[in-house]
C-alpha positions in Angstrom: 71.9 152.2 110.2 75.6 153.0 110.3 76.4 149.3 111.1 74.7 147.8 108.1 77.3 149.1 105.5 80.2 147.8 107.6 78.4 144.4 107.9 77.7 144.4 104.1 81.4 145.3 103.5 82.5 142.3 105.7 80.3 139.9 103.8 81.7 141.3 100.5 85.2 140.9 101.7 84.5 137.4 102.8 82.9 136.5 99.4 85.9 138.0 97.7 88.4 135.8 99.7 86.3 132.8 98.8 86.4 133.6 95.2 90.2 134.2 95.4 90.6 130.8 97.3 88.5 129.1 94.5 90.5 130.8 91.8 93.9 129.7 93.5 92.5 126.1 94.0 91.5 125.8 90.4 95.0 126.9 89.3 96.7 124.4 91.5 94.3 121.5 90.9 95.8 120.8 87.5 99.2 121.0 88.9 98.5 118.6 91.7 96.7 116.2 89.3 99.7 116.3 86.9 102.1 115.7 89.8 99.9 112.7 91.0 100.1 111.2 87.4 103.9 111.6 87.3 104.4 109.9 90.7 102.0 107.2 89.9 103.8 106.5 86.6 107.2 106.4 88.5 105.9 104.0 91.1 104.6 101.7 88.4 108.0 101.7 86.7 109.6 100.8 90.1 107.2 97.9 90.4 108.4 96.4 87.1 109.7 92.8 87.9 112.5 93.4 85.2 114.0 96.3 87.0 117.4 95.8 88.6 117.0 94.8 92.2 118.9 97.7 93.8 117.1 97.1 97.0 119.0 93.8 97.3 122.3 95.5 97.6 122.6 94.5 101.2 126.4 94.0 101.5 127.9 97.5 102.2 131.5 98.7 102.5 131.5 101.6 104.9 134.2 104.3 105.6 134.1 105.2 109.2 135.3 108.5 111.1 138.5 108.1 113.2 136.6 107.3 116.3 134.5 104.7 114.6 131.3 106.4 115.8 129.8 107.3 112.4 129.8 106.0 108.8 131.2 108.9 106.8 130.7 107.2 103.4 129.2 104.0 101.9 132.0 103.2 99.4 130.2 100.3 97.8 127.0 98.3 97.9 126.8 94.9 96.5 124.2 92.1 96.1 126.7 89.3 96.7 129.1 88.7 99.5 131.9 87.9 97.0 131.5 91.3 95.4 131.4 92.9 98.8 134.7 91.3 99.8 136.3 92.5 96.6 135.1 96.0 97.2 136.3 95.9 100.7 139.8 94.7 99.6 139.9 97.5 97.0 138.9 100.1 99.6 141.5 99.0 102.0 144.1 99.0 99.2 143.3 102.5 98.2 143.0 103.9 101.7 145.0 101.7 104.1 145.0 104.1 107.0 141.2 104.5 107.1 138.6 102.3 109.1 136.3 100.2 107.0 133.7 97.6 107.6 131.9 95.2 105.4 128.4 94.6 106.8 125.1 93.1 105.9 122.6 95.1 107.8 123.9 95.1 111.4 125.9 91.8 110.9 129.7 92.7 110.8 131.4 90.5 108.3 134.9 92.2 108.2 136.6 95.3 109.5 139.9 97.1 108.8 142.0 97.5 110.7 141.4 94.0 112.0 141.0 94.3 115.9 142.5 90.8 116.3 145.7 92.1 114.8 146.2 95.2 117.1 
């Protein structure tokens, strides 16, 4: 008979944990539903065809570390190669002793200092 109260206590403890879990889930359910709604709204706004096409900024002017191993900073991103060249020229004019590239994806368009002039 001494085992029965301990087993009952274990069942009560388990039921208490389940009630606590249910209570916590109900508190967080409204938060997760609200968050889902906000994310869904933001994604719908991004799908707007009138939104500026930032994803098409494929021409990038990059500042490299001294060993030319890593990009330290993307100085500019442009949607056209003409604007990319202008941004590249401005970056070189402002920081002539640094290493820069103008690239579209992995395709190298220009670099400074120009390896052909070394």
